[in-house]
N, CA, C and O atoms as a CHARMM CRD file, in Angstrom:
* protein
*
  376
    1    1 MET  N      5.77700  13.88600 -10.26000 PROA 1      0.00000
    2    1 MET  CA     4.88300  14.53100  -8.60900 PROA 1      0.00000
    3    1 MET  C      6.02200  13.66100  -7.76000 PROA 1      0.00000
    4    1 MET  O      6.67600  12.74400  -8.25700 PROA 1      0.00000
    5    2 ASN  N      6.15000  14.18800  -6.19200 PROA 2      0.00000
    6    2 ASN  CA     6.91700  13.49300  -5.30100 PROA 2      0.00000
    7    2 ASN  C      6.05300  13.22200  -4.42900 PROA 2      0.00000
    8    2 ASN  O      5.42200  14.07500  -3.80500 PROA 2      0.00000
    9    3 ILE  N      5.89400  11.52400  -4.24600 PROA 3      0.00000
   10    3 ILE  CA     4.86200  10.93900  -3.86400 PROA 3      0.00000
   11    3 ILE  C      5.54500  10.54000  -2.88300 PROA 3      0.00000
   12    3 ILE  O      6.53900   9.91800  -3.25700 PROA 3      0.00000
   13    4 ARG  N      5.40300  10.66500  -1.32400 PROA 4      0.00000
   14    4 ARG  CA     5.69100  10.50700  -0.22600 PROA 4      0.00000
   15    4 ARG  C      5.13800   9.49900   0.61600 PROA 4      0.00000
   16    4 ARG  O      5.83900   8.73400   1.28000 PROA 4      0.00000
   17    5 ARG  N      3.33700   9.47900   0.59300 PROA 5      0.00000
   18    5 ARG  CA     3.01800   7.96000   1.02500 PROA 5      0.00000
   19    5 ARG  C      1.82000   7.90100   0.34800 PROA 5      0.00000
   20    5 ARG  O      1.16100   8.84800  -0.08100 PROA 5      0.00000
   21    6 MET  N      1.58700   6.74200   0.28200 PROA 6      0.00000
   22    6 MET  CA     0.11300   6.06700  -0.18900 PROA 6      0.00000
   23    6 MET  C     -0.29900   5.10200   0.74100 PROA 6      0.00000
   24    6 MET  O      0.42300   4.38300   1.43200 PROA 6      0.00000
   25    7 VAL  N     -1.66600   5.15500   0.69200 PROA 7      0.00000
   26    7 VAL  CA    -2.47000   4.30800   1.63700 PROA 7      0.00000
   27    7 VAL  C     -3.35100   3.57600   0.90800 PROA 7      0.00000
   28    7 VAL  O     -4.42200   4.09200   0.58900 PROA 7      0.00000
   29    8 LEU  N     -2.99800   2.09400   0.48400 PROA 8      0.00000
   30    8 LEU  CA    -3.78800   1.49600  -0.04800 PROA 8      0.00000
   31    8 LEU  C     -4.92800  -0.11200   0.70100 PROA 8      0.00000
   32    8 LEU  O     -4.66600  -0.95800   1.55500 PROA 8      0.00000
   33    9 ASP  N     -6.05600   0.11200  -0.08900 PROA 9      0.00000
   34    9 ASP  CA    -6.89500  -0.97500   0.84100 PROA 9      0.00000
   35    9 ASP  C     -6.61700  -2.02200  -0.18100 PROA 9      0.00000
   36    9 ASP  O     -6.89300  -1.67600  -1.33000 PROA 9      0.00000
   37   10 VAL  N     -5.99800  -3.56400   0.01100 PROA 10     0.00000
   38   10 VAL  CA    -5.63600  -4.49200  -0.76800 PROA 10     0.00000
   39   10 VAL  C     -6.05300  -5.74600   0.01600 PROA 10     0.00000
   40   10 VAL  O     -6.03300  -5.84400   1.24300 PROA 10     0.00000
   41   11 ASP  N     -6.42600  -6.67100  -0.84000 PROA 11     0.00000
   42   11 ASP  CA    -7.22500  -8.31900  -0.45600 PROA 11     0.00000
   43   11 ASP  C     -6.03300  -8.80000  -1.39500 PROA 11     0.00000
   44   11 ASP  O     -5.37300  -8.38000  -2.34600 PROA 11     0.00000
   45   12 LYS  N     -6.11500  -9.68100  -0.75500 PROA 12     0.00000
   46   12 LYS  CA    -5.15200 -11.08700  -0.80300 PROA 12     0.00000
   47   12 LYS  C     -6.02700 -12.30500  -0.58300 PROA 12     0.00000
   48   12 LYS  O     -7.10900 -12.14200  -0.01900 PROA 12     0.00000
   49   13 ALA  N     -5.49200 -14.02200  -1.14800 PROA 13     0.00000
   50   13 ALA  CA    -6.17200 -14.80000  -1.06700 PROA 13     0.00000
   51   13 ALA  C     -5.22600 -15.46600  -0.09600 PROA 13     0.00000
   52   13 ALA  O     -3.99800 -15.50200  -0.17200 PROA 13     0.00000
   53   14 ILE  N     -6.37300 -16.23100   1.26300 PROA 14     0.00000
   54   14 ILE  CA    -5.35700 -16.67300   2.49200 PROA 14     0.00000
   55   14 ILE  C     -4.38100 -17.24100   2.07500 PROA 14     0.00000
   56   14 ILE  O     -3.40200 -16.67400   2.56100 PROA 14     0.00000
   57   15 THR  N     -4.04700 -18.15000   1.36300 PROA 15     0.00000
   58   15 THR  CA    -2.48300 -18.68100   0.96000 PROA 15     0.00000
   59   15 THR  C     -1.70700 -17.73700   0.08500 PROA 15     0.00000
   60   15 THR  O     -0.48200 -17.85400   0.07100 PROA 15     0.00000
   61   16 ARG  N     -2.40700 -16.62900  -0.79400 PROA 16     0.00000
   62   16 ARG  CA    -1.18300 -16.04900  -1.90900 PROA 16     0.00000
   63   16 ARG  C     -1.31500 -14.91800  -1.73600 PROA 16     0.00000
   64   16 ARG  O     -2.43200 -14.51900  -1.40600 PROA 16     0.00000
   65   17 PRO  N     -0.47100 -14.19400  -1.85900 PROA 17     0.00000
   66   17 PRO  CA     0.85700 -14.29900  -1.78400 PROA 17     0.00000
   67   17 PRO  C      1.07000 -14.10100  -0.14800 PROA 17     0.00000
   68   17 PRO  O      0.61800 -13.11400   0.43400 PROA 17     0.00000
   69   18 PRO  N      1.63600 -14.90600   0.36600 PROA 18     0.00000
   70   18 PRO  CA     2.26300 -14.45100   1.73300 PROA 18     0.00000
   71   18 PRO  C      2.67300 -13.34100   2.43700 PROA 18     0.00000
   72   18 PRO  O      3.87600 -13.32600   2.18000 PROA 18     0.00000
   73   19 ILE  N      2.42800 -12.27400   3.25600 PROA 19     0.00000
   74   19 ILE  CA     2.31000 -11.13100   3.75000 PROA 19     0.00000
   75   19 ILE  C      3.71900 -10.67500   3.20000 PROA 19     0.00000
   76   19 ILE  O      3.90600  -9.69600   2.47700 PROA 19     0.00000
   77   20 VAL  N      5.02500 -11.86800   3.83500 PROA 20     0.00000
   78   20 VAL  CA     5.98700 -11.30300   3.46400 PROA 20     0.00000
   79   20 VAL  C      6.82000 -11.28100   2.38100 PROA 20     0.00000
   80   20 VAL  O      7.82700 -10.61600   2.13300 PROA 20     0.00000
   81   21 ASP  N      6.12300 -12.26700   1.67700 PROA 21     0.00000
   82   21 ASP  CA     6.42000 -11.59400   0.14900 PROA 21     0.00000
   83   21 ASP  C      5.85700 -10.41800  -0.68000 PROA 21     0.00000
   84   21 ASP  O      6.45400  -9.86500  -1.60300 PROA 21     0.00000
   85   22 LEU  N      4.41700 -10.06200  -0.14500 PROA 22     0.00000
   86   22 LEU  CA     4.06100  -9.29800  -0.63000 PROA 22     0.00000
   87   22 LEU  C      5.07400  -7.79800  -0.05000 PROA 22     0.00000
   88   22 LEU  O      5.35600  -6.88700  -0.82900 PROA 22     0.00000
   89   23 VAL  N      5.45100  -7.80500   1.24300 PROA 23     0.00000
   90   23 VAL  CA     6.04600  -6.51900   1.73500 PROA 23     0.00000
   91   23 VAL  C      7.42400  -6.74200   0.65700 PROA 23     0.00000
   92   23 VAL  O      7.73600  -5.79400  -0.06400 PROA 23     0.00000
   93   24 GLN  N      8.06200  -7.78400   0.60600 PROA 24     0.00000
   94   24 GLN  CA     9.20300  -7.80800   0.11800 PROA 24     0.00000
   95   24 GLN  C      9.07000  -7.55300  -1.56100 PROA 24     0.00000
   96   24 GLN  O     10.22200  -7.45300  -1.98400 PROA 24     0.00000
   97   25 LEU  N      8.20700  -7.42800  -2.54400 PROA 25     0.00000
   98   25 LEU  CA     7.63100  -7.09800  -3.85200 PROA 25     0.00000
   99   25 LEU  C      7.06500  -5.77600  -3.47100 PROA 25     0.00000
  100   25 LEU  O      6.63800  -5.31900  -4.53000 PROA 25     0.00000
  101   26 ILE  N      6.80900  -4.82000  -2.40800 PROA 26     0.00000
  102   26 ILE  CA     6.66400  -3.47000  -2.72600 PROA 26     0.00000
  103   26 ILE  C      7.92000  -3.26800  -2.23400 PROA 26     0.00000
  104   26 ILE  O      8.25600  -2.30100  -2.91800 PROA 26     0.00000
  105   27 GLU  N      8.77200  -3.48700  -1.58000 PROA 27     0.00000
  106   27 GLU  CA    10.03800  -3.09800  -1.20200 PROA 27     0.00000
  107   27 GLU  C     11.12700  -2.73600  -2.04200 PROA 27     0.00000
  108   27 GLU  O     12.07000  -1.99200  -1.76900 PROA 27     0.00000
  109   28 ARG  N     10.81600  -3.53100  -3.40200 PROA 28     0.00000
  110   28 ARG  CA    11.47800  -3.43300  -4.46200 PROA 28     0.00000
  111   28 ARG  C     10.99800  -2.20700  -5.64900 PROA 28     0.00000
  112   28 ARG  O     11.46800  -2.09300  -6.78100 PROA 28     0.00000
  113   29 VAL  N      9.98000  -1.39400  -5.04600 PROA 29     0.00000
  114   29 VAL  CA     8.96300  -0.40600  -5.66600 PROA 29     0.00000
  115   29 VAL  C     10.39600   0.98400  -5.93800 PROA 29     0.00000
  116   29 VAL  O     11.04700   1.19100  -4.91400 PROA 29     0.00000
  117   30 PRO  N     10.72000   1.63200  -6.90000 PROA 30     0.00000
  118   30 PRO  CA    11.31000   2.76300  -6.53300 PROA 30     0.00000
  119   30 PRO  C     10.79600   3.93000  -5.84900 PROA 30     0.00000
  120   30 PRO  O      9.89600   4.57800  -6.38300 PROA 30     0.00000
  121   31 GLY  N     11.20300   4.22200  -4.88300 PROA 31     0.00000
  122   31 GLY  CA    11.39900   5.45500  -4.33900 PROA 31     0.00000
  123   31 GLY  C     10.31800   4.61400  -2.94100 PROA 31     0.00000
  124   31 GLY  O      9.65200   5.33800  -2.20100 PROA 31     0.00000
  125   32 VAL  N     10.30900   3.75200  -2.84700 PROA 32     0.00000
  126   32 VAL  CA     9.61900   2.92100  -1.26100 PROA 32     0.00000
  127   32 VAL  C     10.88800   3.23000  -0.09400 PROA 32     0.00000
  128   32 VAL  O     12.02800   3.09300  -0.53700 PROA 32     0.00000
  129   33 GLN  N     10.77900   3.55400   1.06800 PROA 33     0.00000
  130   33 GLN  CA    11.82300   3.48200   2.10000 PROA 33     0.00000
  131   33 GLN  C     11.47200   2.44000   2.71400 PROA 33     0.00000
  132   33 GLN  O     12.18700   1.44900   2.86600 PROA 33     0.00000
  133   34 ALA  N      9.94300   2.62800   3.26200 PROA 34     0.00000
  134   34 ALA  CA     8.83000   2.12600   4.53600 PROA 34     0.00000
  135   34 ALA  C      7.72500   1.19700   4.10100 PROA 34     0.00000
  136   34 ALA  O      6.78800   1.76300   3.53700 PROA 34     0.00000
  137   35 VAL  N      7.66300   0.25700   4.20400 PROA 35     0.00000
  138   35 VAL  CA     6.02400  -0.44300   4.11900 PROA 35     0.00000
  139   35 VAL  C      5.46700  -0.97800   5.72500 PROA 35     0.00000
  140   35 VAL  O      6.19200  -0.92700   6.71900 PROA 35     0.00000
  141   36 ASN  N      4.47300  -1.33400   5.73100 PROA 36     0.00000
  142   36 ASN  CA     3.60300  -1.45000   6.87400 PROA 36     0.00000
  143   36 ASN  C      2.49900  -2.31500   5.73900 PROA 36     0.00000
  144   36 ASN  O      2.07900  -1.87000   4.67100 PROA 36     0.00000
  145   37 VAL  N      2.29200  -3.26200   6.16900 PROA 37     0.00000
  146   37 VAL  CA     0.94300  -4.04700   5.94800 PROA 37     0.00000
  147   37 VAL  C      0.19900  -4.99500   7.09700 PROA 37     0.00000
  148   37 VAL  O      0.45800  -6.12700   7.50600 PROA 37     0.00000
  149   38 THR  N     -0.83800  -4.03600   7.43800 PROA 38     0.00000
  150   38 THR  CA    -1.33500  -4.52600   8.24200 PROA 38     0.00000
  151   38 THR  C     -2.89900  -5.42100   8.35500 PROA 38     0.00000
  152   38 THR  O     -3.74300  -4.54300   8.53400 PROA 38     0.00000
  153   39 VAL  N     -3.55200  -6.70800   8.32200 PROA 39     0.00000
  154   39 VAL  CA    -4.26600  -7.42900   8.48900 PROA 39     0.00000
  155   39 VAL  C     -5.64800  -6.55900   9.12900 PROA 39     0.00000
  156   39 VAL  O     -5.63900  -6.10100  10.27200 PROA 39     0.00000
  157   40 THR  N     -6.73000  -6.43200   8.25800 PROA 40     0.00000
  158   40 THR  CA    -7.96800  -5.82800   8.85400 PROA 40     0.00000
  159   40 THR  C     -9.25800  -6.38800   8.98700 PROA 40     0.00000
  160   40 THR  O    -10.26600  -5.98600   9.56900 PROA 40     0.00000
  161   41 GLU  N     -8.90400  -7.86400   8.02100 PROA 41     0.00000
  162   41 GLU  CA    -9.92100  -8.82600   7.96900 PROA 41     0.00000
  163   41 GLU  C     -9.66700 -10.11900   7.19400 PROA 41     0.00000
  164   41 GLU  O     -9.09400 -10.27100   6.11500 PROA 41     0.00000
  165   42 ILE  N    -10.26000 -11.05400   8.04800 PROA 42     0.00000
  166   42 ILE  CA    -9.96100 -12.17000   7.75000 PROA 42     0.00000
  167   42 ILE  C    -11.48600 -12.95700   7.01300 PROA 42     0.00000
  168   42 ILE  O    -12.54000 -12.68500   7.58800 PROA 42     0.00000
  169   43 ASP  N    -11.55000 -13.82500   5.87400 PROA 43     0.00000
  170   43 ASP  CA   -12.59400 -14.35900   5.57400 PROA 43     0.00000
  171   43 ASP  C    -12.24400 -15.75800   4.98800 PROA 43     0.00000
  172   43 ASP  O    -11.11400 -16.11300   4.65100 PROA 43     0.00000
  173   44 ILE  N    -13.52000 -16.58600   4.90900 PROA 44     0.00000
  174   44 ILE  CA   -12.89000 -17.71400   4.18000 PROA 44     0.00000
  175   44 ILE  C    -12.37500 -18.02200   3.37700 PROA 44     0.00000
  176   44 ILE  O    -11.94600 -19.15600   3.59300 PROA 44     0.00000
  177   45 GLU  N    -11.98800 -17.50600   2.01700 PROA 45     0.00000
  178   45 GLU  CA   -10.91500 -16.92000   0.71300 PROA 45     0.00000
  179   45 GLU  C    -10.05100 -15.68100   0.98200 PROA 45     0.00000
  180   45 GLU  O     -9.22400 -15.46500   0.09700 PROA 45     0.00000
  181   46 THR  N    -10.06100 -14.92100   1.89200 PROA 46     0.00000
  182   46 THR  CA    -9.55000 -13.56100   1.26400 PROA 46     0.00000
  183   46 THR  C     -9.07000 -12.85400   2.70700 PROA 46     0.00000
  184   46 THR  O     -9.74600 -13.09600   3.70700 PROA 46     0.00000
  185   47 VAL  N     -8.06100 -12.10000   2.79600 PROA 47     0.00000
  186   47 VAL  CA    -7.26300 -11.77800   3.98700 PROA 47     0.00000
  187   47 VAL  C     -7.36600 -10.21100   3.53300 PROA 47     0.00000
  188   47 VAL  O     -6.54500  -9.93800   2.65800 PROA 47     0.00000
  189   48 GLY  N     -8.13200  -9.20900   3.90700 PROA 48     0.00000
  190   48 GLY  CA    -8.10400  -7.66600   3.78300 PROA 48     0.00000
  191   48 GLY  C     -6.70300  -6.98200   4.50900 PROA 48     0.00000
  192   48 GLY  O     -6.28300  -7.35900   5.60300 PROA 48     0.00000
  193   49 THR  N     -6.19200  -6.11900   3.84800 PROA 49     0.00000
  194   49 THR  CA    -5.20600  -5.41100   4.87600 PROA 49     0.00000
  195   49 THR  C     -4.95900  -3.80100   4.18900 PROA 49     0.00000
  196   49 THR  O     -5.14800  -3.51500   3.00700 PROA 49     0.00000
  197   50 ASN  N     -4.61100  -3.10800   4.99000 PROA 50     0.00000
  198   50 ASN  CA    -4.36500  -1.81700   5.01500 PROA 50     0.00000
  199   50 ASN  C     -2.69200  -1.46900   4.28500 PROA 50     0.00000
  200   50 ASN  O     -1.74200  -1.87000   4.95700 PROA 50     0.00000
  201   51 VAL  N     -2.45400  -0.92100   3.27700 PROA 51     0.00000
  202   51 VAL  CA    -1.07900  -1.47100   2.79200 PROA 51     0.00000
  203   51 VAL  C     -0.51200   0.00100   2.91600 PROA 51     0.00000
  204   51 VAL  O     -0.97200   0.83800   2.13900 PROA 51     0.00000
  205   52 THR  N      0.52200   0.41400   3.90100 PROA 52     0.00000
  206   52 THR  CA     0.89400   2.01700   4.13600 PROA 52     0.00000
  207   52 THR  C      2.57600   1.83700   3.00000 PROA 52     0.00000
  208   52 THR  O      3.42800   0.97800   3.22700 PROA 52     0.00000
  209   53 VAL  N      2.63800   2.55900   2.19700 PROA 53     0.00000
  210   53 VAL  CA     3.94100   2.83600   2.14200 PROA 53     0.00000
  211   53 VAL  C      4.59600   4.08500   2.23600 PROA 53     0.00000
  212   53 VAL  O      3.80500   5.02500   2.16400 PROA 53     0.00000
  213   54 GLU  N      5.91400   4.43800   2.38900 PROA 54     0.00000
  214   54 GLU  CA     6.28500   5.74600   2.39600 PROA 54     0.00000
  215   54 GLU  C      7.77100   5.95200   1.90400 PROA 54     0.00000
  216   54 GLU  O      8.61000   5.07500   2.10700 PROA 54     0.00000
  217   55 GLY  N      8.09100   7.17800   1.22600 PROA 55     0.00000
  218   55 GLY  CA     9.56600   7.04900   0.33600 PROA 55     0.00000
  219   55 GLY  C      9.59900   8.44900   0.02600 PROA 55     0.00000
  220   55 GLY  O      9.05000   9.36200   0.64200 PROA 55     0.00000
  221   56 GLU  N     10.42500   8.51400  -1.16800 PROA 56     0.00000
  222   56 GLU  CA    10.92500   9.53300  -1.77700 PROA 56     0.00000
  223   56 GLU  C     10.47700   9.38600  -3.00200 PROA 56     0.00000
  224   56 GLU  O     11.42000   9.01900  -3.70400 PROA 56     0.00000
  225   57 GLY  N      9.54300   9.48400  -3.58900 PROA 57     0.00000
  226   57 GLY  CA     9.09400  10.08000  -4.99100 PROA 57     0.00000
  227   57 GLY  C      8.90700   8.58200  -5.55000 PROA 57     0.00000
  228   57 GLY  O      9.62300   7.94900  -6.32600 PROA 57     0.00000
  229   58 ILE  N      7.93000   8.28700  -5.02100 PROA 58     0.00000
  230   58 ILE  CA     7.25300   6.20900  -5.01400 PROA 58     0.00000
  231   58 ILE  C      6.71700   6.23000  -6.01800 PROA 58     0.00000
  232   58 ILE  O      5.66200   6.85000  -6.15100 PROA 58     0.00000
  233   59 ASP  N      7.27700   5.57500  -6.98900 PROA 59     0.00000
  234   59 ASP  CA     6.43700   5.19800  -8.41100 PROA 59     0.00000
  235   59 ASP  C      5.03400   4.84200  -8.05200 PROA 59     0.00000
  236   59 ASP  O      5.02900   4.20300  -6.99900 PROA 59     0.00000
  237   60 HSD  N      4.33700   4.94900  -8.34200 PROA 60     0.00000
  238   60 HSD  CA     2.95400   5.11800  -7.79800 PROA 60     0.00000
  239   60 HSD  C      2.39500   3.57000  -9.03000 PROA 60     0.00000
  240   60 HSD  O      1.72600   2.58300  -8.72200 PROA 60     0.00000
  241   61 ALA  N      3.06200   3.97300 -10.53300 PROA 61     0.00000
  242   61 ALA  CA     2.17000   2.52400 -11.45100 PROA 61     0.00000
  243   61 ALA  C      3.15200   1.38400 -10.80600 PROA 61     0.00000
  244   61 ALA  O      2.76900   0.29600 -10.37500 PROA 61     0.00000
  245   62 ALA  N      4.43600   1.84300 -10.83100 PROA 62     0.00000
  246   62 ALA  CA     5.07900   0.61000 -10.77000 PROA 62     0.00000
  247   62 ALA  C      4.71400  -0.48900  -8.92400 PROA 62     0.00000
  248   62 ALA  O      4.97000  -1.69200  -8.87900 PROA 62     0.00000
  249   63 LEU  N      4.24500   0.12500  -7.93100 PROA 63     0.00000
  250   63 LEU  CA     3.59100   0.06100  -6.70200 PROA 63     0.00000
  251   63 LEU  C      2.57400  -0.88500  -7.62600 PROA 63     0.00000
  252   63 LEU  O      2.88500  -2.02500  -7.97000 PROA 63     0.00000
  253   64 LEU  N      1.45100  -0.31200  -7.93900 PROA 64     0.00000
  254   64 LEU  CA    -0.07400  -1.00600  -8.34900 PROA 64     0.00000
  255   64 LEU  C      0.51100  -2.56800  -9.06800 PROA 64     0.00000
  256   64 LEU  O      0.33200  -3.73700  -8.72700 PROA 64     0.00000
  257   65 ASP  N      1.11900  -2.06400  -9.97000 PROA 65     0.00000
  258   65 ASP  CA     1.77900  -2.91300 -10.82400 PROA 65     0.00000
  259   65 ASP  C      2.52800  -3.95900  -9.94600 PROA 65     0.00000
  260   65 ASP  O      2.38200  -5.08500 -10.42200 PROA 65     0.00000
  261   66 ALA  N      3.19500  -3.94500  -8.95100 PROA 66     0.00000
  262   66 ALA  CA     4.03700  -5.20300  -8.08400 PROA 66     0.00000
  263   66 ALA  C      2.79000  -5.46900  -6.81700 PROA 66     0.00000
  264   66 ALA  O      2.78800  -6.41100  -6.02400 PROA 66     0.00000
  265   67 ILE  N      2.05500  -4.66800  -6.87500 PROA 67     0.00000
  266   67 ILE  CA     0.82900  -5.81500  -5.71200 PROA 67     0.00000
  267   67 ILE  C     -0.33000  -6.41600  -6.85200 PROA 67     0.00000
  268   67 ILE  O     -1.13700  -7.13700  -6.26600 PROA 67     0.00000
  269   68 GLU  N     -0.53200  -6.33200  -7.90900 PROA 68     0.00000
  270   68 GLU  CA    -1.06200  -6.95400  -8.42600 PROA 68     0.00000
  271   68 GLU  C     -0.57200  -7.96500  -9.30800 PROA 68     0.00000
  272   68 GLU  O     -1.26600  -8.90600  -9.69100 PROA 68     0.00000
  273   69 ARG  N      0.84900  -7.74100  -9.69700 PROA 69     0.00000
  274   69 ARG  CA     1.71700  -8.96600  -9.93700 PROA 69     0.00000
  275   69 ARG  C      1.65600 -10.31100  -8.68000 PROA 69     0.00000
  276   69 ARG  O      1.65900 -11.52400  -8.88900 PROA 69     0.00000
  277   70 SER  N      1.60800  -9.62000  -7.44400 PROA 70     0.00000
  278   70 SER  CA     1.69100 -10.76400  -6.39400 PROA 70     0.00000
  279   70 SER  C      0.45000 -11.38900  -6.40400 PROA 70     0.00000
  280   70 SER  O      0.36800 -12.29400  -5.57400 PROA 70     0.00000
  281   71 GLY  N     -0.74900 -11.15500  -7.21800 PROA 71     0.00000
  282   71 GLY  CA    -1.71700 -11.74100  -7.22500 PROA 71     0.00000
  283   71 GLY  C     -2.78500 -11.49300  -6.20000 PROA 71     0.00000
  284   71 GLY  O     -3.81100 -12.16200  -6.07800 PROA 71     0.00000
  285   72 ALA  N     -2.40000 -10.36900  -5.41300 PROA 72     0.00000
  286   72 ALA  CA    -3.76000  -9.32800  -4.63100 PROA 72     0.00000
  287   72 ALA  C     -4.14100  -8.64400  -5.31700 PROA 72     0.00000
  288   72 ALA  O     -3.50700  -8.39600  -6.34200 PROA 72     0.00000
  289   73 VAL  N     -5.19400  -8.11900  -5.07700 PROA 73     0.00000
  290   73 VAL  CA    -5.95600  -6.86600  -5.20600 PROA 73     0.00000
  291   73 VAL  C     -6.38200  -5.62400  -5.16200 PROA 73     0.00000
  292   73 VAL  O     -7.55100  -5.41500  -4.83600 PROA 73     0.00000
  293   74 VAL  N     -5.48500  -4.52300  -5.49200 PROA 74     0.00000
  294   74 VAL  CA    -6.02700  -2.88400  -5.10500 PROA 74     0.00000
  295   74 VAL  C     -7.22800  -2.81600  -5.09700 PROA 74     0.00000
  296   74 VAL  O     -7.62800  -2.73400  -6.25800 PROA 74     0.00000
  297   75 ASN  N     -8.28800  -2.80400  -4.15200 PROA 75     0.00000
  298   75 ASN  CA    -9.55200  -1.81100  -4.19200 PROA 75     0.00000
  299   75 ASN  C     -9.58900  -0.65600  -3.90700 PROA 75     0.00000
  300   75 ASN  O    -10.69400  -0.11600  -3.96100 PROA 75     0.00000
  301   76 SER  N     -8.69600  -0.04600  -3.60000 PROA 76     0.00000
  302   76 SER  CA    -8.65200   1.61400  -3.34400 PROA 76     0.00000
  303   76 SER  C     -7.68100   2.11300  -2.90900 PROA 76     0.00000
  304   76 SER  O     -6.94400   1.56200  -2.09100 PROA 76     0.00000
  305   77 ILE  N     -7.52800   3.14400  -3.34000 PROA 77     0.00000
  306   77 ILE  CA    -6.23200   4.35200  -3.41600 PROA 77     0.00000
  307   77 ILE  C     -6.80700   5.59300  -1.83600 PROA 77     0.00000
  308   77 ILE  O     -7.73600   6.38600  -1.98700 PROA 77     0.00000
  309   78 ASP  N     -6.18300   5.49700  -0.75900 PROA 78     0.00000
  310   78 ASP  CA    -7.20600   5.73500   0.40100 PROA 78     0.00000
  311   78 ASP  C     -6.43100   6.91800   0.77600 PROA 78     0.00000
  312   78 ASP  O     -6.92900   7.49000   1.74500 PROA 78     0.00000
  313   79 GLN  N     -5.43700   7.43200   0.34500 PROA 79     0.00000
  314   79 GLN  CA    -4.66200   8.68000   0.44400 PROA 79     0.00000
  315   79 GLN  C     -3.34100   8.53700  -0.27800 PROA 79     0.00000
  316   79 GLN  O     -2.93500   7.46500  -0.72900 PROA 79     0.00000
  317   80 VAL  N     -2.81700   9.47500  -0.34200 PROA 80     0.00000
  318   80 VAL  CA    -1.69100  10.05400  -1.57800 PROA 80     0.00000
  319   80 VAL  C     -0.97100  11.15700  -0.96800 PROA 80     0.00000
  320   80 VAL  O     -1.67900  12.15800  -0.86900 PROA 80     0.00000
  321   81 VAL  N      0.01900  11.27100  -0.59900 PROA 81     0.00000
  322   81 VAL  CA     1.00400  12.60500  -0.04200 PROA 81     0.00000
  323   81 VAL  C      1.95800  12.90700  -0.51300 PROA 81     0.00000
  324   81 VAL  O      2.93100  12.16000  -0.61700 PROA 81     0.00000
  325   82 SER  N      1.89200  14.32200  -0.99100 PROA 82     0.00000
  326   82 SER  CA     3.04400  14.37200  -1.71800 PROA 82     0.00000
  327   82 SER  C      3.38500  15.66900  -1.49600 PROA 82     0.00000
  328   82 SER  O      2.65100  16.35400  -0.78300 PROA 82     0.00000
  329   83 GLY  N      4.93300  16.38900  -2.25800 PROA 83     0.00000
  330   83 GLY  CA     5.26000  17.33600  -2.08300 PROA 83     0.00000
  331   83 GLY  C      6.27500  17.33100  -1.57900 PROA 83     0.00000
  332   83 GLY  O      6.79800  16.23300  -1.38800 PROA 83     0.00000
  333   84 ASP  N      7.00000  18.59800  -1.14200 PROA 84     0.00000
  334   84 ASP  CA     7.99700  19.08900  -0.68000 PROA 84     0.00000
  335   84 ASP  C      8.08600  18.47200   0.87600 PROA 84     0.00000
  336   84 ASP  O      9.22900  18.61200   1.31200 PROA 84     0.00000
  337   85 ARG  N      7.07900  17.75400   1.93200 PROA 85     0.00000
  338   85 ARG  CA     7.12300  17.49600   3.32200 PROA 85     0.00000
  339   85 ARG  C      5.86700  16.42900   3.39700 PROA 85     0.00000
  340   85 ARG  O      5.25800  15.82300   2.51600 PROA 85     0.00000
  341   86 MET  N      5.77000  16.45700   4.54000 PROA 86     0.00000
  342   86 MET  CA     4.44000  15.13600   4.85800 PROA 86     0.00000
  343   86 MET  C      3.56500  16.48800   5.47600 PROA 86     0.00000
  344   86 MET  O      3.83700  17.58300   5.96800 PROA 86     0.00000
  345   87 ILE  N      2.38400  15.72200   5.14100 PROA 87     0.00000
  346   87 ILE  CA     1.19200  16.73700   5.87700 PROA 87     0.00000
  347   87 ILE  C      0.27000  15.66400   6.26200 PROA 87     0.00000
  348   87 ILE  O     -0.23900  14.86000   5.48100 PROA 87     0.00000
  349   88 GLU  N      0.10000  15.71500   7.50800 PROA 88     0.00000
  350   88 GLU  CA    -1.44500  14.48700   8.41600 PROA 88     0.00000
  351   88 GLU  C     -2.54800  15.24700   7.82100 PROA 88     0.00000
  352   88 GLU  O     -2.66600  16.31500   7.22200 PROA 88     0.00000
  353   89 ASN  N     -3.23900  14.38700   8.17400 PROA 89     0.00000
  354   89 ASN  CA    -4.68100  14.57900   7.81000 PROA 89     0.00000
  355   89 ASN  C     -4.99800  15.22000   9.15000 PROA 89     0.00000
  356   89 ASN  O     -4.62100  14.85300  10.26300 PROA 89     0.00000
  357   90 VAL  N     -5.89500  16.42200   8.76700 PROA 90     0.00000
  358   90 VAL  CA    -6.32000  17.21300   9.65000 PROA 90     0.00000
  359   90 VAL  C     -8.28800  16.79100   9.86400 PROA 90     0.00000
  360   90 VAL  O     -8.91000  16.81300   8.80200 PROA 90     0.00000
  361   91 SER  N     -8.78600  16.58500  10.64200 PROA 91     0.00000
  362   91 SER  CA   -10.45600  15.86500  11.04600 PROA 91     0.00000
  363   91 SER  C    -10.67600  17.31900  11.21300 PROA 91     0.00000
  364   91 SER  O    -10.00600  18.05000  11.94300 PROA 91     0.00000
  365   92 ARG  N    -11.91300  17.75700  10.29400 PROA 92     0.00000
  366   92 ARG  CA   -12.88000  18.84600   9.98300 PROA 92     0.00000
  367   92 ARG  C    -14.46600  18.56500  11.34100 PROA 92     0.00000
  368   92 ARG  O    -15.31900  17.67900  11.38200 PROA 92     0.00000
  369   93 ALA  N    -14.30200  19.39700  11.95500 PROA 93     0.00000
  370   93 ALA  CA   -15.87600  18.86700  12.76100 PROA 93     0.00000
  371   93 ALA  C    -16.61900  19.48300  11.87200 PROA 93     0.00000
  372   93 ALA  O    -16.31400  20.51000  11.26700 PROA 93     0.00000
  373   94 ARG  N    -17.82000  18.73100  11.75800 PROA 94     0.00000
  374   94 ARG  CA   -19.22700  18.56200  11.00900 PROA 94     0.00000
  375   94 ARG  C    -20.46100  18.73400  11.81500 PROA 94     0.00000
  376   94 ARG  O    -21.56600  18.61400  11.28600 PROA 94     0.00000
């Protein structure tokens, strides 16, 4: 499967790993060409982040493993885009 984008809900401790270190680990995953880590919330002990990766043929198992080896926790996989091209989400009226 040619995974082109994954969006993950990831929590990390306030002090470890530093966001820059987390990004460096993610960049080393086969197929990853770009990484965006955005802080979504902060509490006393944890930082909630939204992690978006894009590339060609992203190794999703290696991606999850890299994040977890860093000490962070993947709460959910919120988006996966796969195929020959990118398709953006189209909201439906309900």
